[in-house]
C-alpha positions in Angstrom: -261.8 61.7 45.2 -262.3 61.2 49.0 -264.5 64.0 50.3 -263.0 65.1 53.8 -266.5 66.7 54.6 -268.1 63.7 54.1 -265.6 61.9 56.3 -265.6 64.7 59.0 -269.0 65.9 58.8 -270.2 69.1 60.9 -268.8 69.4 64.3 -271.1 68.0 66.8 -270.5 69.4 70.1 -273.3 67.4 71.6 -270.7 64.9 72.4 -269.5 67.0 75.5 -272.9 66.4 77.0 -272.4 62.8 76.8 -270.1 60.8 79.3 -267.3 59.8 77.0 -267.3 63.5 75.8 -267.4 65.6 79.2 -264.7 62.8 81.0 -262.0 64.0 78.0 -261.8 67.7 79.2 -261.7 66.4 82.8 -259.0 63.9 82.2 -257.0 66.4 80.5 -257.1 68.7 83.3 -256.2 66.5 85.7 -253.5 65.2 83.7 -252.1 68.7 83.8 -252.5 69.0 87.7 -250.8 65.7 88.4 -247.6 66.6 86.6 -247.5 70.2 87.3 -247.6 69.7 91.1 -244.7 67.2 90.8 -242.4 69.2 88.5 -243.1 72.7 90.2 -241.6 71.5 93.6 -238.3 71.7 94.9 -236.8 70.0 97.8 -234.2 71.8 99.9 -232.7 70.6 103.0 -229.9 71.8 105.1 -227.6 71.0 107.7 -224.9 72.2 110.1 -221.3 71.2 110.5 -220.1 72.0 114.2 -216.4 71.7 113.6 -213.7 71.5 116.3 -210.7 73.6 115.7 -207.2 73.0 116.8 -207.8 75.9 119.5 -210.6 73.9 121.3 -213.1 76.4 119.5 -215.8 75.2 117.4 -216.9 76.6 114.3 -220.5 76.2 112.6 -221.0 75.7 109.0 -224.3 75.9 107.0 -224.8 73.9 104.0 -228.0 73.6 101.7 -228.8 70.9 99.2 -231.8 71.6 96.8 -233.1 69.4 94.1 -235.8 69.8 91.6 -237.2 67.4 88.4 -236.2 64.7 88.3 -235.4 64.6 91.6 -231.8 63.4 91.2 -230.6 64.0 95.0 -227.3 62.3 94.5 -226.6 64.7 91.9 -227.4 67.9 93.8 -224.1 68.8 95.3 -222.8 71.3 97.3 -219.2 71.2 96.4 -217.8 73.4 99.6 -215.4 72.2 102.4 -217.4 71.0 105.8 -214.4 71.0 108.2 -211.3 70.4 107.0 -210.0 72.3 104.1 -208.1 69.8 102.7 -211.1 67.7 102.0 -213.6 69.5 99.9 -216.8 67.7 99.7 -218.1 67.6 96.2 -221.1 65.1 96.6 -224.9 65.1 96.9 -227.3 62.9 98.9 -227.4 59.3 98.8 -230.5 58.5 96.4 -233.2 60.0 94.6 -235.9 59.0 92.5 -235.4 60.0 88.8 -236.9 57.1 87.0 -240.2 56.8 89.0 -240.3 61.0 88.6 -239.9 60.4 84.9 -242.1 57.7 84.3 -245.0 59.6 86.2 -244.2 62.8 83.8 -243.9 60.8 80.7 -247.5 59.1 81.5 -249.0 62.6 82.1 -247.8 64.0 78.8 -249.1 61.2 76.9 -252.4 61.4 78.4 -252.7 64.9 78.1 -251.7 64.7 74.2 -254.3 61.8 73.9 -257.2 63.7 75.7 -256.7 66.4 72.7 -256.9 63.7 70.2 -259.9 61.9 71.5 -261.6 65.1 71.9 -260.8 66.3 68.2 -262.1 62.9 67.1 -265.4 62.7 68.9 -266.2 66.3 67.8 -265.3 66.7 64.3 -265.5 62.7 63.2 -268.2 61.3 65.3 -270.0 59.9 62.4 -266.7 58.0 61.6 -266.0 57.1 65.3 -269.7 55.4 65.8 -269.3 53.7 62.2 -266.0 51.8 62.4 -265.9 49.4 65.0 -262.0 49.7 65.0 -262.4 53.4 66.3 -264.5 52.2 69.4 -262.7 49.2 70.0 -259.1 51.2 69.8 -260.5 53.6 72.1 -261.4 51.2 74.6 -258.2 49.3 74.5 -256.3 52.7 75.0 -258.7 53.6 77.8 -257.4 50.3 79.6 -253.7 50.9 78.9 -254.1 54.4 80.3 -255.5 53.2 83.4 -253.0 50.6 83.8 -250.4 53.0 83.4 -251.8 55.7 86.0 -251.8 52.6 88.2 -248.4 52.0 87.8 -246.7 55.3 87.7 -248.7 56.4 90.6 -247.5 53.4 92.7 -243.9 53.8 91.2 -244.1 57.6 92.1 -245.6 56.9 95.5 -242.7 54.6 96.2 -240.6 57.2 94.8 -241.7 59.9 97.4 -241.3 57.7 100.0 -237.6 57.2 99.1 -237.0 60.6 99.0 -238.6 61.6 102.5 -236.2 59.0 103.6 -233.0 60.3 102.0 -233.9 63.9 102.6 -233.9 62.8 106.3 -230.2 63.0 106.9 -229.9 61.6 110.1 -232.4 58.6 109.6 -230.5 57.6 106.3 -227.1 57.8 107.7 -226.1 60.5 105.5 -223.9 61.9 108.2 -221.7 58.7 108.8 -220.8 59.1 105.2 -219.0 62.2 105.7 -215.6 61.9 107.3 -215.8 65.7 108.7 -219.1 64.6 110.4 -217.0 61.9 112.8 -216.1 63.0 116.3 -214.9 65.4 117.6 -216.9 67.2 114.7 -220.5 66.9 114.8 -223.5 67.5 112.1 -227.1 68.1 112.6 -230.3 68.8 110.0 -231.4 72.3 110.1 -234.1 72.4 107.6 -236.6 69.3 106.2 -237.5 69.2 102.7 -241.1 70.0 102.2 -243.1 67.6 100.4 -246.5 69.1 100.2 -246.6 69.3 96.5 -245.4 66.1 95.8 -248.0 64.2 98.1 -251.1 66.2 96.0 -249.4 64.7 93.1 -249.6 61.3 94.5 -253.3 61.8 94.8 -253.9 63.1 91.2 -252.2 60.1 89.9 -254.8 57.6 91.6 -257.6 60.0 91.0 -256.6 60.0 87.4 -257.0 56.3 87.5 -260.0 56.1 89.2 -261.4 58.6 86.5 -259.9 56.5 83.4 -261.4 53.4 84.9 -264.9 55.1 84.7 -264.0 55.9 81.1 -263.2 52.3 80.3 -266.9 51.3 80.9 -268.3 54.3 78.8 -266.0 53.3 76.0 -266.8 49.8 76.2 -270.6 51.0 75.7 -269.7 52.5 72.3 -268.4 49.1 71.1 -270.1 46.3 68.9 -269.8 44.1 72.2 -271.9 46.0 74.4 -274.6 46.0 71.3 -274.5 42.5 71.0 -275.0 42.0 74.6 -278.1 44.6 74.6 -279.6 43.0 71.6 -279.5 39.6 73.4 -281.0 41.1 76.2 -283.9 42.6 74.7 -287.3 40.3 74.6 -288.4 39.2 71.2 -291.3 41.6 70.1 -290.0 44.4 72.2 -289.2 47.7 70.7 -285.7 48.8 71.4 -284.9 52.0 72.9 -283.3 54.8 71.3 -279.8 54.1 70.0 -277.0 56.4 69.8 -277.3 57.4 66.4 -280.8 59.3 67.3 -280.5 63.0 68.4 -282.5 65.4 68.8 
């Protein structure tokens, strides 16, 4: 019968003093900030329609459109009359960025879970991790994949935010030209622009995560047998090797 205690060993919290150990809580926190700053924002735009009435008078009708994660602006419908009561406007904005937003959050959540699993492995199964090359090599591969995913998702989300900024600028994207009621003699003008402060911060956190994980790749590589072989070749014959990872005080 397999003794779980022998496999697990004693909890080794000293790993948190090593680069690979101390990086995991940092990466865990950064992943939370990445998707929290993105999902916690609401984009809100407003415009006013100035309608020409039959008695040569004008009426102003204000409208507000808001959208939150996953930022499907095309589904943010206001469903109200603009000028002509026989033509209700039940439509949203022109385009959103749902795919990029969902992919970015998916990467953030997966990294969040992996960091927790890696910490458990490092702390409670440290001997197993160091003994089996599959663990160290697997950690290196996953770290490399996560670095690539952060790069791809952050770039896609940065492009998505650029699209959101364009499509929430109603005059620039030509939104009013799609509204029949905004044509002459009527007119429409935007009165409130969306606030992108939180989404801009989420992009920064995305690329910051990528940089931290790129550093993690190096420290994960140092635990693999490939790095140990390189070190042994670099050690001159007859010289005494330095302290190994297994030696602890």
